[in-house]
Residue, then its C-alpha position, 0 to 999 in steps of 0.5 A: m396471641v396463642f402458640s398455635s397461630i400464624t402469627f406466633l409461629f410464623y413471626f413472633l417466635p422466630i424474630f424473638l429466638a434471633a434476638y434472644f440467641l443473638t444477644p451475648t449476655i444472660q442479663a441482656k437476654n432477660v430484657v430481651t425476653l422480658l420485652f418480648s413477653l410484654v409484647f406477647y401479653a399485649w398482643g390481644e388486650p394491650r390495656f391489661v399489660i397495666i394489670l400485670l405490670l401493677s402486680i409485678a411492681f406490687n409483688f417485688c416491693a412486697g418481697l423486699l418488705i417481707d424479707a427486711r421485717e422480723g416477727s409481727s411486722r413481717r406477718l403483717a407484711l405478708a398479710v397485706a401482700i397476700a390480700g393486695n393479690l387476692l383483691l386483684l384477682g377478686i375485682f377482675k375475676y370475681a366482682n362480676f359473679i358476686t354482684a350477679n348472685l347478690t342481685t339475684l338474692l336481693h331482687p325479691l326484696g325490692a333492691r335495685s339491680f346492681t351488676t358489673d361488667i369487668a373484663l378478665p385479664l388473660g392468665i390472671s389466675f396463673f400469674t397470681f399464683h406465681c406472685l403468691s408462691y413468691i411472697i410466701d416463700v421469701y416469708r418462709r425464708r425459702f430464699r431471700a427476696n431478689r433485688n433485681p426487679i428485672d428478674i422478677a418481672l420475667y419470672i411473673s411475666l415469662f410467655p411460654q408459661l404466662v397465660a396458662g401455665p404450668i404454674v412455676r414457682y420462683k424456687t424453680v427457676a431462681r438460679q436460671l435467671d442469672a445462669r443458664r445453659f445453652t446447648l444444641g441438645r437442649v434445644s433439640v429436646g426442647a423443640r421436640i416437645f414443643i412440636i408434640g404439644l403443637a401436634q396435641k393442640v392442633l391435630v387432636a384437640d382442635v379437630v374433636a372441638p366441633l363435636v364437643q361444641v355441637a354436644f353442649d351448645t348447638v343441640p338443645h335435645r341431644s340424644m344419649a348417643e350425642a351426649w356421649i360422643g360429646l362427652i368423650s370428645y370433651t374429655v379427649q379435647i381438654y386433655f390435648d389441648f391443656a397438656g398441649y400447651s404445657n408441652m409447648a410451654i415446657g419445650l419453649g423453657i428448655v430451648l431458653g435454658f429454663t426448667f419448667p415442672r411436668n404438668f400431665r402424666m397420663p392422667y386418664t389411666s388413674l385407677s382413682i381420683t387420688e391418683f388422678w390428682r397426681r397425674w392431672h394439672m400437677s403444678l397446680s395440685s402440688w401449689l394447692r397442697d403446699y399453699l393451701y392444704i398443708p397450711l389448713g392443717g393437712n392430714r395432721g389432725s382428725n379424720a373430720q379435720t382432714y376431710r374438711n380441708l379437703i373439701m375446702v381446697f378443692l372448692l377453691c380450686g374450682l373457684w380458681h378455674g372460673a367465677n361460675w357455680t358450675f366450677v364451684l361444684w366441679g370442685a365440690w365434685h372431686g372433693a366428694f370423690l377424694v373424701i369418699e375414697r379416704l373413708g374407705l372406697g379407696s381400699t375396696l378398690a384396691r381389692i377389685p381388678k384394675p379394669a373395674r377401677w380405671a373405669y370408675a376413676l374415668l367415669a367420675v372424671m368425665g362426670g366431672w367435665v360435664l359440670f366444667r364445660s357446661a355454661d351454667l347449672a341448668g345446663a349441666i343437669g340437662y346434660f346429664a339427663s341426656l346421657f341417661g337417654r332423656d331426649g332419645v337414645t341413637e338419634i343424631s342431629f343434622d349438625m352432630h351428623d355434619a360434625l361427626n366426619d371421618r376426620a373427627i372419628m379417626t382423631l377421636v379414636i386415636g386420641c383415645v387410645l393416645a390418652i390411655a395407652p401405656r407409653w411407647p418403651a423407652k428403648w426400642s429393640a432396633p439399633f440406635f441408627v435405626r431409632a434416631p432417624a425414625d424419631i426424627a422423621l415422626t418429629f418432623a412429620l408432626l411438625i409439617f401437618s401441624m404447620i399446614t393445619v395452622a396455615a390453613g386457619a384451622y386453630s382455636p384459642f386454648l381452653y385454659f386461656r379463660f382461666 
């Protein structure tokens, strides 16, 4: 089930909200939310609920065990808990990748082919990171292990952020699990953020998606013009798709009384790759910093150790996104730029005009998106070649011509402007009685247009669901 679907918007969400707000106590609301979260997760693939429940039970017990131990036995309990979570992730997300590569390596030696075909549970990367942050913070004594299994189950499976983030740490919602405030003001703010996220998804990301599909998947020998149209479209699509989901999750969280972390802060306005990672998928970058980069040593050692840590973190970041060499190279791409900026490019960038710095950062990000979107390395190499005119310059195929309609062009232009334009001033010069109705009217218009689009069946799954 996806947020931008008829099933969710017209059936699941109204029924859930009615049950939620009619339930009198926080504890009862937690049970209701947990049950609906499991239904939400099970909607597409019911069999994977077992995996989610096993992960919840394992980490609940692991938290209690770690909390009760001291010294070496405490460290052993943590190691077993981390290994268990990584084993689960490894089996379901990376077994196919590992066996396929082993078969390729061993085939020249006459070894028998051995491949696996294990389906990927929805959102396993996200809920595994939730579990890891919980048990690690219990080990670090940031808080005591929660002895209420409903609370832990709800934290891990809370449906707004279950399958595509943002990555919510337990300490962020620990108090809110048992004590939340419900006000009309919070519901209003949350609903507005949700509507903005819905509009980002269905009115922008989904409209430019056909341009991306044609450029990357349909046309084998694309021209330079087609390649750049496809890459610009994907740059817009992935931002509005993922930021849209994050805003919908954050908005729903506020409606329910939770506070989720912000996940995007105008990333395409960055003037360096270092700044980009302070603005893009902020919950992931901060998670990697606190649970991987700093434990590896961060920047406390020599320069060489710092560069090693950066490369390792971003290689794992790429692998976390997907079991494919294109994702590994995407992580290496960003890690290399971060190292180069630390080696001196960053100080050089500070001395050149801002437009040039912005162009450098945006082109570097877009180059990474070629790796991220391509199905395999051969496809990525071919796409880079097309960007430089290997297969012609201005020719447009019939497929691209059909996809490049007036609505797609207008949406692509609007998406580019919204992605890089500075935010509207917090306070207009107009009086409140003018600003408030204008804001309400705009939000209502976005809701109506989004609902019409969803009702027409013109929606697609969120891109980050496969991670």
